[in-house]
DSSP file (Angstrom, degrees, kcal/mol; ACC not computed):
  #  RESIDUE AA STRUCTURE BP1 BP2  ACC     N-H-->O    O-->H-N    N-H-->O    O-->H-N    TCO  KAPPA ALPHA  PHI   PSI    X-CA   Y-CA   Z-CA
    1    1 A M     >        0   0    0      0, 0.0     4,-1.8     0, 0.0     5,-0.1   0.000 360.0 360.0 360.0 -39.9   14.5   31.8   20.0
    2    2 A R  H  >  +     0   0    0      1,-0.2     4,-2.3     2,-0.2     5,-0.2   0.871 360.0  57.1 -64.9 -35.8   11.0   30.6   21.0
    3    3 A R  H  > S+     0   0    0      1,-0.2     4,-1.4     2,-0.2    -1,-0.2   0.887 106.1  49.8 -63.2 -38.7    9.4   32.6   18.2
    4    4 A Y  H  > S+     0   0    0      1,-0.2     4,-2.8     2,-0.2    -1,-0.2   0.898 109.9  51.4 -65.6 -39.3   11.5   30.8   15.6
    5    5 A A  H  X S+     0   0    0     -4,-1.8     4,-2.2     1,-0.2    -2,-0.2   0.901 109.2  49.0 -65.9 -40.7   10.6   27.4   17.1
    6    6 A T  H  < S+     0   0    0     -4,-2.3    -1,-0.2     1,-0.2    -2,-0.2   0.781 116.4  43.7 -71.9 -24.4    6.8   28.1   17.0
    7    7 A T  H  X S+     0   0    0     -4,-1.4     4,-1.0    -5,-0.2    -2,-0.2   0.859 115.6  46.9 -82.8 -38.9    7.1   29.3   13.4
    8    8 A L  H  X S+     0   0    0     -4,-2.8     4,-2.4     1,-0.2     5,-0.2   0.867 102.5  62.9 -73.3 -38.0    9.4   26.5   12.2
    9    9 A L  H  X S+     0   0    0     -4,-2.2     4,-2.4     1,-0.2     5,-0.2   0.924 103.6  45.9 -59.2 -49.9    7.5   23.6   13.8
   10   10 A P  H  > S+     0   0    0      0, 0.0     4,-2.4     0, 0.0    -1,-0.2   0.881 112.5  52.5 -61.7 -35.0    4.2   24.0   11.8
   11   11 A L  H  X S+     0   0    0     -4,-1.0     4,-2.1     2,-0.2    -2,-0.2   0.913 109.8  48.0 -65.6 -41.5    6.2   24.4    8.6
   12   12 A L  H  X S+     0   0    0     -4,-2.4     4,-2.2     2,-0.2    -1,-0.2   0.911 112.2  49.4 -64.4 -42.2    8.1   21.2    9.2
   13   13 A L  H  X S+     0   0    0     -4,-2.4     4,-2.4    -5,-0.2     5,-0.2   0.906 110.9  49.6 -63.9 -41.6    4.9   19.3   10.0
   14   14 A M  H  X S+     0   0    0     -4,-2.4     4,-1.8     1,-0.2    -1,-0.2   0.898 112.0  47.8 -65.5 -39.5    3.2   20.6    6.8
   15   15 A S  H  < S+     0   0    0     -4,-2.1     4,-0.4     2,-0.2    -1,-0.2   0.878 113.5  47.7 -70.3 -35.6    6.1   19.6    4.6
   16   16 A A  H >< S+     0   0    0     -4,-2.2     3,-0.7     1,-0.2    -2,-0.2   0.903 115.7  43.8 -70.0 -40.7    6.3   16.1    6.2
   17   17 A C  H >< S+     0   0    0     -4,-2.4     3,-1.3     1,-0.2    -2,-0.2   0.779 104.1  65.2 -75.6 -26.3    2.6   15.5    5.9
   18   18 A G  T 3< S+     0   0    0     -4,-1.8    -1,-0.2     1,-0.2    -2,-0.2   0.640  90.8  65.9 -71.0 -14.1    2.4   16.9    2.3
   19   19 A A  T <  S+     0   0    0     -3,-0.7    26,-2.6    -4,-0.4     2,-0.3   0.460  95.0  64.4 -90.5  -1.1    4.6   14.0    1.0
   20   20 A Q    <   -     0   0    0     -3,-1.3     2,-0.4    24,-0.3    23,-0.2  -0.921  63.7-159.8-124.3 153.2    2.1   11.3    1.7
   21   21 A Q  E     -A   42   0A   0     21,-2.5    21,-2.4    -2,-0.3     2,-0.5  -0.981  26.7-114.5-131.8 137.7   -1.4   10.6    0.2
   22   22 A L  E     -A   41   0A   0     -2,-0.4     2,-0.6    19,-0.2    19,-0.3  -0.609  37.0-138.2 -67.5 122.2   -4.3    8.6    1.5
   23   23 A L        -     0   0    0     17,-2.7     2,-0.9    -2,-0.5    17,-0.3  -0.759   6.7-141.2 -90.7 123.0   -4.6    5.8   -1.1
   24   24 A K        -     0   0    0     -2,-0.6     2,-0.4   123,-0.1   123,-0.3  -0.746  24.1-173.4 -87.6 109.0   -8.2    5.1   -2.1
   25   25 A L        -     0   0    0     -2,-0.9     2,-0.3   121,-0.1   121,-0.2  -0.871  15.5-145.6-105.5 133.7   -8.5    1.3   -2.5
   26   26 A E  E     -E  145   0B   0    119,-3.1   119,-2.6    -2,-0.4     3,-0.1  -0.728  36.1 -98.6 -88.2 146.5  -11.6   -0.4   -3.9
   27   27 A E  E     -E  144   0B   0     -2,-0.3     2,-0.3   117,-0.2   117,-0.2  -0.360  46.4 -96.3 -63.4 144.8  -12.3   -3.8   -2.3
   28   28 A C     >  -     0   0    0    115,-0.9     4,-1.3     1,-0.2     6,-0.2  -0.459  33.6-161.9 -64.5 125.6  -11.2   -6.7   -4.5
   29   29 A K  T  4 S+     0   0    0     -2,-0.3    -1,-0.2     2,-0.2    -2,-0.1   0.840  84.2  56.8 -80.2 -34.6  -14.1   -7.9   -6.5
   30   30 A A  T  4 S+     0   0    0      1,-0.2    -1,-0.2     2,-0.1    -2,-0.1   0.847 108.4  47.9 -67.6 -32.8  -12.8  -11.3   -7.4
   31   31 A D  T  4 S+     0   0    0      1,-0.1    -2,-0.2     3,-0.1    -1,-0.2   0.960  74.4 179.8 -73.9 -53.0  -12.3  -12.3   -3.8
   32   32 A G     <  +     0   0    0     -4,-1.3    -1,-0.1     2,-0.2    -2,-0.1   0.109  67.9  65.5  77.1 -24.8  -15.7  -11.2   -2.6
   33   33 A K  S    S+     0   0    0     -2,-0.1    -1,-0.1     2,-0.1    -4,-0.1   0.688  76.7  92.0-103.3 -22.5  -15.0  -12.3    1.0
   34   34 A S        -     0   0    0     -6,-0.2   108,-0.2     1,-0.1    -2,-0.2  -0.566  68.1-135.7 -81.8 131.7  -12.2   -9.9    2.1
   35   35 A P        -     0   0    0      0, 0.0   108,-1.4     0, 0.0    -7,-0.1  -0.335  30.8-101.4 -72.1 166.9  -13.1   -6.7    3.8
   36   36 A G        -     0   0    0    106,-0.2    29,-0.3     1,-0.1     2,-0.1  -0.247  42.8 -84.7 -80.1 175.2  -11.3   -3.6    2.8
   37   37 A F        -     0   0    0      1,-0.1    27,-0.2    27,-0.1     3,-0.2  -0.472  25.0-134.7 -76.8 151.7   -8.4   -1.9    4.6
   38   38 A K  S    S-     0   0    0     25,-2.6     2,-0.3     1,-0.3    26,-0.2   0.884  86.3 -11.8 -70.5 -40.3   -9.1    0.6    7.4
   39   39 A N  E     - B   0  63A   0     24,-1.2    24,-2.2     2,-0.0     2,-0.4  -0.954  60.5-172.3-162.8 138.7   -6.5    3.0    6.0
   40   40 A V  E     - B   0  62A   0    -17,-0.3   -17,-2.7    -2,-0.3     2,-0.3  -0.989   7.2-178.4-139.0 129.5   -3.8    3.0    3.4
   41   41 A T  E     -AB  22  61A   0     20,-2.8    20,-2.4    -2,-0.4     2,-0.4  -0.939   9.3-158.8-124.8 151.7   -1.2    5.7    2.7
   42   42 A I  E     -AB  21  60A   0    -21,-2.4   -21,-2.5    -2,-0.3    18,-0.2  -0.991  20.2-129.3-128.4 136.9    1.5    5.9    0.1
   43   43 A S  E    S+ B   0  59A   0     16,-2.2    16,-3.1    -2,-0.4   -23,-0.2  -0.998  80.9  27.3-144.2 145.8    4.6    8.2    0.4
   44   44 A P  S    S+     0   0    0      0, 0.0     2,-0.3     0, 0.0    -1,-0.3   0.504  91.9 120.1 -77.8 139.3    6.0   10.1   -1.3
   45   45 A C        +     0   0    0    -26,-2.6    -3,-0.1    -3,-0.2     5,-0.1  -0.912  27.2 171.4-162.2 134.9    2.8   11.0   -3.1
   46   46 A D        +     0   0    0     -2,-0.3     2,-0.3     5,-0.1   -26,-0.1   0.255  61.4  62.7-132.7  12.8    1.1   14.4   -3.4
   47   47 A K  S    S-     0   0    0      4,-0.1     4,-0.1   -26,-0.0   -26,-0.0  -0.899  79.6-103.4-134.0 163.1   -1.6   13.7   -6.1
   48   48 A D  S    S+     0   0    0     -2,-0.3     2,-0.2     1,-0.2   100,-0.1  -0.951 114.1  33.8-127.6 112.1   -4.7   11.6   -6.6
   49   49 A P  S    S-     0   0    0      0, 0.0    -1,-0.2     0, 0.0    99,-0.1   0.484 111.2-117.4 -75.2 157.4   -4.1    9.3   -8.4
   50   50 A C        -     0   0    0     97,-0.4    99,-2.8    -2,-0.2     2,-0.7  -0.377  18.4-136.3 -64.4 137.2   -0.5    8.9   -7.2
   51   51 A V  E     -f  149   0B   0     97,-0.2     2,-0.4    -2,-0.1    99,-0.2  -0.883  23.6-165.5 -97.4 117.6    2.1    9.5   -9.9
   52   52 A I  E     -f  150   0B   0     97,-3.5    99,-2.7    -2,-0.7     2,-0.5  -0.876  13.1-139.4-108.5 132.5    4.8    6.8   -9.6
   53   53 A K    >   -     0   0    0     -2,-0.4     3,-2.0    97,-0.2    66,-0.3  -0.800  32.2-107.7 -91.8 129.9    8.2    7.0  -11.2
   54   54 A S  T 3  S+     0   0    0     -2,-0.5    66,-0.2     1,-0.3    67,-0.1  -0.293 101.6  14.9 -57.2 130.8    9.4    3.8  -12.7
   55   55 A G  T 3  S+     0   0    0     64,-3.2    -1,-0.3     1,-0.3     2,-0.2   0.218  99.1 115.0  90.1 -14.4   12.2    2.2  -10.7
   56   56 A E    <   -     0   0    0     -3,-2.0    63,-0.7    63,-0.1     2,-0.3  -0.551  64.1-119.0 -90.1 156.8   11.7    4.4   -7.6
   57   57 A K  E     - C   0 118A   0     -2,-0.2     2,-0.3    61,-0.2    61,-0.2  -0.736  26.8-174.3 -97.8 143.0   10.7    3.1   -4.2
   58   58 A Y  E     - C   0 117A   0     59,-2.4    59,-3.6    -2,-0.3     2,-0.5  -0.974  21.4-128.5-132.8 146.0    7.5    4.1   -2.3
   59   59 A N  E     -BC  43 116A   0    -16,-3.1   -16,-2.2    -2,-0.3     2,-0.6  -0.851  17.9-165.8 -99.2 126.7    6.3    3.2    1.1
   60   60 A V  E     -BC  42 115A   0     55,-3.1    55,-2.6    -2,-0.5     2,-0.4  -0.957   7.2-172.8-112.4 117.2    2.8    1.8    1.5
   61   61 A T  E     +BC  41 114A   0    -20,-2.4   -20,-2.8    -2,-0.6     2,-0.3  -0.919   9.7 177.0-112.0 134.8    1.5    1.8    5.1
   62   62 A F  E     -BC  40 113A   0     51,-2.7    51,-2.4    -2,-0.4     2,-0.4  -0.925  25.3-148.6-137.4 159.5   -1.9    0.1    5.9
   63   63 A Y  E     +BC  39 112A   0    -24,-2.2   -25,-2.6    -2,-0.3   -24,-1.2  -0.999  26.8 168.8-125.7 131.0   -4.2   -0.7    8.8
   64   64 A A  E     - C   0 111A   0     47,-2.2    47,-2.8    -2,-0.4     2,-0.5  -0.931  30.6-121.5-138.6 161.0   -6.3   -3.8    8.6
   65   65 A E  E     - C   0 110A   0    -29,-0.3     2,-0.3    -2,-0.3    45,-0.2  -0.908  26.6-123.0-108.2 131.1   -8.5   -5.9   11.0
   66   66 A A        -     0   0    0     43,-2.7    42,-3.2    -2,-0.5    43,-0.1  -0.553  16.0-163.9 -70.8 127.5   -7.8   -9.6   11.6
   67   67 A T  S    S+     0   0    0     -2,-0.3     2,-0.3    40,-0.2    -1,-0.1   0.521  75.1   6.1 -90.7  -6.6  -10.8  -11.6   10.8
   68   68 A E  S    S-     0   0    0     38,-0.1    -1,-0.1    41,-0.1     2,-0.1  -0.964  94.9 -75.9-161.0 166.2   -9.5  -14.6   12.7
   69   69 A D        +     0   0    0     -2,-0.3     2,-0.3    37,-0.1    37,-0.2  -0.434  53.6 177.1 -66.4 142.8   -6.5  -15.5   15.0
   70   70 A A  B     -J  105   0C   0     35,-2.7    35,-2.5    -2,-0.1     3,-0.1  -0.995  33.4-169.8-150.0 144.1   -3.3  -16.0   13.1
   71   71 A D  S    S+     0   0    0     -2,-0.3     2,-0.3     1,-0.2    33,-0.2   0.182  84.2  42.9-114.9  14.3    0.3  -16.7   14.0
   72   72 A F        -     0   0    0     33,-0.1     2,-0.3    30,-0.1    -1,-0.2  -0.886  66.2-171.3-159.0 125.0    1.7  -16.0   10.5
   73   73 A L        -     0   0    0     -2,-0.3    23,-2.0    28,-0.1     2,-0.3  -0.891   1.4-167.7-120.0 151.7    0.8  -13.2    8.1
   74   74 A M  E     -HG  95 135B   0     61,-3.0    61,-2.3    -2,-0.3     2,-0.5  -0.976   9.9-149.4-133.7 149.1    1.7  -12.6    4.4
   75   75 A V  E     -HG  94 134B   0     19,-2.7    19,-2.8    -2,-0.3     2,-0.4  -0.979  13.3-166.8-118.1 130.6    1.3   -9.6    2.2
   76   76 A S  E     -HG  93 133B   0     57,-3.1    57,-2.5    -2,-0.5     2,-0.4  -0.944   4.1-174.2-116.9 138.8    0.8   -9.9   -1.5
   77   77 A T  E     -HG  92 132B   0     15,-2.8    15,-2.4    -2,-0.4     2,-0.4  -0.965   4.3-170.1-128.6 149.2    1.1   -7.2   -4.1
   78   78 A L  E     -HG  91 131B   0     53,-1.9    53,-2.8    -2,-0.4     2,-0.5  -0.979   4.4-167.9-140.4 125.3    0.3   -7.2   -7.8
   79   79 A D  E     +HG  90 130B   0     11,-2.6    11,-2.3    -2,-0.4     2,-0.4  -0.960  17.9 178.3-109.7 128.8    1.2   -4.5  -10.3
   80   80 A Q  E     -HG  89 129B   0     49,-2.3    49,-3.2    -2,-0.5     2,-0.4  -0.996  14.8-177.7-139.1 135.6   -0.6   -4.9  -13.6
   81   81 A Q  E     -H   88   0B   0      7,-2.6     7,-2.8    -2,-0.4     2,-0.4  -0.991   6.9-172.3-133.2 125.6   -0.6   -2.8  -16.8
   82   82 A R  E     +H   87   0B   0     -2,-0.4     2,-0.2     5,-0.2     5,-0.2  -0.962  10.4 164.0-119.7 133.4   -2.6   -3.7  -19.9
   83   83 A T        -     0   0    0      3,-2.8    -2,-0.0    -2,-0.4     0, 0.0  -0.700  56.5 -86.6-127.1-175.2   -2.5   -2.0  -23.2
   84   84 A D  S    S+     0   0    0     -2,-0.2     3,-0.1     1,-0.2    -2,-0.0   0.811 127.3  24.0 -63.4 -28.7   -3.7   -3.0  -26.7
   85   85 A T  S    S+     0   0    0      1,-0.1     2,-0.3     0, 0.0    -1,-0.2   0.584 120.7  45.4-115.7 -13.5   -0.5   -5.0  -27.3
   86   86 A T        -     0   0    0      2,-0.0    -3,-2.8     0, 0.0     2,-0.3  -0.920  45.6-164.8-135.7 158.4    0.9   -5.9  -23.9
   87   87 A N  E     -H   82   0B   0     -2,-0.3     2,-0.5    -5,-0.2    -5,-0.2  -0.893  18.8-175.3-139.4 107.7    0.0   -7.3  -20.5
   88   88 A I  E     +H   81   0B   0     -7,-2.8    -7,-2.6    -2,-0.3     2,-0.4  -0.901   4.0 177.7-109.7 131.5    2.7   -6.7  -17.8
   89   89 A Q  E     -H   80   0B   0     -2,-0.5     2,-0.4    -9,-0.2    -9,-0.2  -0.989  13.8-175.4-133.1 143.5    2.4   -8.2  -14.3
   90   90 A S  E     -H   79   0B   0    -11,-2.3   -11,-2.6    -2,-0.4     2,-0.4  -0.949  14.4-178.3-136.2 115.1    4.7   -8.1  -11.3
   91   91 A A  E     +H   78   0B   0     -2,-0.4     2,-0.3   -13,-0.2   -13,-0.2  -0.911   4.8 179.4-120.1 142.8    3.5  -10.1   -8.2
   92   92 A H  E     -H   77   0B   0    -15,-2.4   -15,-2.8    -2,-0.4     2,-0.4  -0.999  11.2-169.7-140.3 139.4    5.2  -10.5   -4.8
   93   93 A T  E     -H   76   0B   0     -2,-0.3     2,-0.4   -17,-0.2   -17,-0.2  -0.994  15.1-177.6-127.9 125.6    4.2  -12.4   -1.7
   94   94 A I  E     -H   75   0B   0    -19,-2.8   -19,-2.7    -2,-0.4     2,-0.1  -0.971  19.0-131.6-128.7 135.5    6.2  -11.6    1.4
   95   95 A S  E >>  -H   74   0B   0     -2,-0.4     3,-1.8   -21,-0.2     4,-0.5  -0.383  30.3-106.4 -82.6 164.5    6.0  -13.2    4.9
   96   96 A C  T 34 S+     0   0    0    -23,-2.0     5,-0.5     1,-0.3     3,-0.2   0.654 113.4  71.4 -63.7 -16.7    5.8  -11.3    8.1
   97   97 A H  T 34 S+     0   0    0    -24,-0.2    -1,-0.3     1,-0.2   -23,-0.1   0.671 104.8  38.0 -73.6 -16.0    9.4  -12.3    8.9
   98   98 A F  T <4 S+     0   0    0     -3,-1.8     2,-0.3     3,-0.0    -1,-0.2   0.470 115.0  45.3-116.4  -4.4   10.8  -10.0    6.2
   99   99 A I  S  < S-     0   0    0     -4,-0.5     2,-1.8    -3,-0.2    16,-0.1  -0.825  94.3 -84.2-135.2 173.8    8.6   -6.9    6.3
  100  100 A D  B    S+D  114   0A   0     14,-0.9    14,-1.9    -2,-0.3    -3,-0.1  -0.576  86.2 103.3 -83.7  80.4    7.1   -4.5    8.9
  101  101 A I  S    S-     0   0    0     -2,-1.8    -2,-0.2    -5,-0.5    12,-0.2  -0.961  73.8-104.3-155.2 142.4    3.9   -6.4    9.8
  102  102 A P        -     0   0    0      0, 0.0     3,-0.1     0, 0.0    -6,-0.1  -0.358  15.8-153.3 -69.5 151.8    3.1   -8.5   12.9
  103  103 A C  S    S+     0   0    0      1,-0.2     2,-0.5   -31,-0.1    -7,-0.1   0.794  81.4  54.7 -90.0 -33.0    3.2  -12.3   12.7
  104  104 A N        +     0   0    0    -33,-0.2     2,-0.3   -32,-0.1   -33,-0.2  -0.900  64.3 158.4-108.0 124.0    0.7  -12.9   15.5
  105  105 A V  B     -J   70   0C   0    -35,-2.5   -35,-2.7    -2,-0.5     2,-0.3  -0.970  27.6-138.6-137.4 154.8   -2.7  -11.2   15.5
  106  106 A T    >   -     0   0    0     -2,-0.3     3,-2.4   -37,-0.2   -40,-0.3  -0.826  41.5 -81.3-112.1 154.9   -6.0  -12.0   17.3
  107  107 A K  T 3  S+     0   0    0     -2,-0.3   -40,-0.2     1,-0.3     3,-0.1  -0.265 117.5  17.8 -55.5 131.2   -9.5  -11.8   15.7
  108  108 A G  T 3  S+     0   0    0    -42,-3.2     2,-0.3     1,-0.3    -1,-0.3   0.244  91.1 133.5  90.6 -12.1  -10.8   -8.3   15.8
  109  109 A E    <   -     0   0    0     -3,-2.4   -43,-2.7   -43,-0.1     2,-0.6  -0.539  51.0-141.7 -74.0 132.6   -7.3   -6.7   16.3
  110  110 A V  E     -C   65   0A   0     -2,-0.3     2,-0.3   -45,-0.2   -45,-0.2  -0.861  29.0-175.2 -92.5 122.2   -6.5   -3.8   14.0
  111  111 A F  E     -C   64   0A   0    -47,-2.8   -47,-2.2    -2,-0.6     2,-0.3  -0.817  19.5-130.0-121.8 159.4   -2.9   -4.0   13.0
  112  112 A R  E     +C   63   0A   0     -2,-0.3     2,-0.3   -49,-0.2   -49,-0.2  -0.823  25.3 174.9-107.9 144.3   -0.4   -1.9   11.1
  113  113 A G  E     -C   62   0A   0    -51,-2.4   -51,-2.7    -2,-0.3     2,-0.3  -0.963  12.5-159.7-143.1 162.3    1.8   -3.0    8.2
  114  114 A S  E     +CD  61 100A   0    -14,-1.9   -14,-0.9    -2,-0.3     2,-0.3  -0.989  10.7 175.3-146.7 134.1    4.2   -1.4    5.8
  115  115 A V  E     -C   60   0A   0    -55,-2.6   -55,-3.1    -2,-0.3     2,-0.5  -0.918  30.0-115.8-133.6 160.5    5.6   -2.6    2.4
  116  116 A T  E     -C   59   0A   0     -2,-0.3     2,-0.5   -57,-0.2   -57,-0.2  -0.859  23.0-155.1 -99.6 130.2    7.8   -1.1   -0.3
  117  117 A L  E     +C   58   0A   0    -59,-3.6   -59,-2.4    -2,-0.5     2,-0.4  -0.903  16.9 172.5-103.2 128.3    6.2   -0.5   -3.7
  118  118 A R  E     -C   57   0A   0     -2,-0.5     2,-0.5   -61,-0.2   -61,-0.2  -0.942  21.9-148.0-138.5 116.3    8.6   -0.4   -6.6
  119  119 A I        -     0   0    0    -63,-0.7   -64,-3.2    -2,-0.4   -63,-0.1  -0.720  26.8-124.2 -83.7 123.9    7.3   -0.3  -10.2
  120  120 A L    >   -     0   0    0     -2,-0.5     3,-1.6   -66,-0.2   -64,-0.1  -0.234  17.1-115.5 -66.4 155.9    9.7   -2.1  -12.5
  121  121 A S  T 3  S+     0   0    0      1,-0.3    -1,-0.1   -67,-0.1   -67,-0.1   0.609 108.1  78.2 -69.1 -10.5   11.2   -0.3  -15.5
  122  122 A A  T 3  S+     0   0    0      2,-0.1     2,-0.3     0, 0.0    -1,-0.3   0.739  75.7  91.8 -68.5 -22.0    9.3   -2.8  -17.8
  123  123 A F  S <  S-     0   0    0     -3,-1.6   -69,-0.1     1,-0.0     3,-0.1  -0.572  73.0-142.2 -76.6 134.3    6.2   -0.7  -17.1
  124  124 A T        -     0   0    0     -2,-0.3    26,-0.2     1,-0.1    -2,-0.1  -0.544  37.0 -76.2 -91.1 160.4    5.6    2.0  -19.7
  125  125 A P  S    S+     0   0    0      0, 0.0     2,-0.3     0, 0.0    26,-0.2  -0.319  94.8  64.4 -56.2 134.2    4.2    5.5  -18.8
  126  126 A G  E    S- I   0 150B   0     24,-1.7    24,-3.4    -3,-0.1     2,-0.2  -0.950  89.5 -17.6 145.7-164.7    0.4    5.2  -18.2
  127  127 A N  E     - I   0 149B   0     -2,-0.3     2,-0.4    22,-0.2    22,-0.2  -0.499  50.4-173.5 -78.5 140.7   -2.1    3.6  -15.8
  128  128 A V  E     - I   0 148B   0     20,-2.6    20,-3.1    -2,-0.2     2,-0.5  -0.998  19.7-136.0-131.5 136.4   -1.1    0.7  -13.6
  129  129 A T  E     -GI  80 147B   0    -49,-3.2   -49,-2.3    -2,-0.4     2,-0.5  -0.829  20.5-163.0 -91.9 126.8   -3.4   -1.3  -11.4
  130  130 A Y  E     -GI  79 146B   0     16,-3.3    16,-2.7    -2,-0.5     2,-0.4  -0.953   4.2-169.0-114.3 122.8   -2.0   -1.9   -7.9
  131  131 A M  E     -GI  78 145B   0    -53,-2.8   -53,-1.9    -2,-0.5     2,-0.4  -0.934   2.0-171.5-113.3 135.4   -3.5   -4.7   -5.7
  132  132 A L  E     +GI  77 144B   0     12,-2.7    12,-2.6    -2,-0.4     2,-0.4  -0.993   9.1 172.3-126.0 129.2   -2.6   -5.1   -2.0
  133  133 A E  E     -GI  76 143B   0    -57,-2.5   -57,-3.1    -2,-0.4     2,-0.4  -1.000  11.8-169.1-139.3 138.9   -3.7   -8.1    0.0
  134  134 A V  E     +GI  75 142B   0      8,-2.5     7,-2.8    -2,-0.4     8,-1.8  -0.994  27.2 128.3-128.6 136.4   -2.9   -9.3    3.6
  135  135 A G  E     -GI  74 140B   0    -61,-2.3   -61,-3.0    -2,-0.4     5,-0.2  -0.914  60.3-100.9-164.8-171.9   -3.8  -12.7    5.0
  136  136 A N        -     0   0    0      3,-1.7   -65,-0.1    -2,-0.3     4,-0.1   0.176  63.4 -97.6-113.7  16.3   -2.6  -15.8    6.8
  137  137 A G  S    S+     0   0    0      2,-0.5     3,-0.1   -63,-0.1   -64,-0.1  -0.034 121.1  63.0  92.2 -32.1   -2.3  -18.2    3.9
  138  138 A K  S    S-     0   0    0      1,-0.3     2,-0.3     0, 0.0    -1,-0.1   0.777 118.0  -8.2 -91.0 -32.5   -5.7  -19.7    4.6
  139  139 A G  S    S-     0   0    0   -106,-0.0    -3,-1.7  -105,-0.0    -2,-0.5  -0.950  72.3 -97.1-157.3 172.8   -7.7  -16.6    3.9
  140  140 A S  E     - I   0 135B   0     -2,-0.3    -5,-0.3    -5,-0.2     3,-0.1  -0.846  17.1-172.0-104.4 132.6   -7.6  -12.9    3.3
  141  141 A F  E    S-     0   0B   0     -7,-2.8     2,-0.3    -2,-0.4   -76,-0.3   0.810  78.5  -2.7 -86.8 -35.6   -8.0  -10.3    6.0
  142  142 A A  E     - I   0 134B   0     -8,-1.8    -8,-2.5  -108,-0.2    -1,-0.4  -0.983  61.0-178.8-157.0 145.4   -8.1   -7.3    3.6
  143  143 A C  E     + I   0 133B   0   -108,-1.4  -115,-0.9    -2,-0.3     2,-0.3  -0.985   9.8 168.2-148.6 136.0   -7.7   -6.8   -0.1
  144  144 A G  E     -EI  27 132B   0    -12,-2.6   -12,-2.7    -2,-0.3     2,-0.4  -0.994  19.0-150.5-150.4 155.8   -7.8   -3.6   -2.1
  145  145 A V  E     +EI  26 131B   0   -119,-2.6  -119,-3.1    -2,-0.3     2,-0.3  -0.980  16.2 176.8-129.3 137.7   -7.1   -2.3   -5.6
  146  146 A A  E     - I   0 130B   0    -16,-2.7   -16,-3.3    -2,-0.4     2,-0.5  -0.962  26.9-124.3-136.7 155.0   -6.0    1.2   -6.7
  147  147 A N  E     - I   0 129B   0     -2,-0.3   -97,-0.4  -123,-0.3     2,-0.3  -0.875  29.3-175.0 -99.4 132.4   -5.1    2.9  -10.0
  148  148 A L  E     - I   0 128B   0    -20,-3.1   -20,-2.6    -2,-0.5     2,-0.5  -0.830  21.2-129.5-120.2 160.4   -1.7    4.6  -10.1
  149  149 A L  E     -fI  51 127B   0    -99,-2.8   -97,-3.5    -2,-0.3     2,-0.4  -0.961  19.1-151.8-115.2 121.5   -0.1    6.6  -12.9
  150  150 A V  E      fI  52 126B   0    -24,-3.4   -24,-1.7    -2,-0.5   -97,-0.2  -0.770 360.0 360.0 -95.3 133.7    3.4    5.7  -14.0
  151  151 A E              0   0    0    -99,-2.7   -98,-0.2    -2,-0.4    -1,-0.1   0.380 360.0 360.0 -99.9 360.0    5.8    8.3  -15.4
């Protein structure tokens, strides 16, 4: 019985870890003041760039450092797709009361947050720019942009 457990455990760990991908975010250029995220993962995802199916939900987990004390945090996301003939955008801002992110942080604290990414069916197959930003309404603690591929 023990032999089965030692064989099964590594297989379960590999299958669980294989479904998430470290998301490479570039710092937001327009902002200029916000540092980047410490770490961002998206699941399920097994490629770089991540291939996202329109209409399906994905979990984005991030770690960021508070640049000042705050008693209220918000997460903003923006999905944008530009082609020769169209420009589609989907933006959301959600407070800490409705998602998995702390409301109270102190300056220098590294905190964890998690949001759900869902690409609307209005997006056509191709490249989509995904922006993730976390802040307290007065300023931004972290901001990053990544390219995703929509199927």
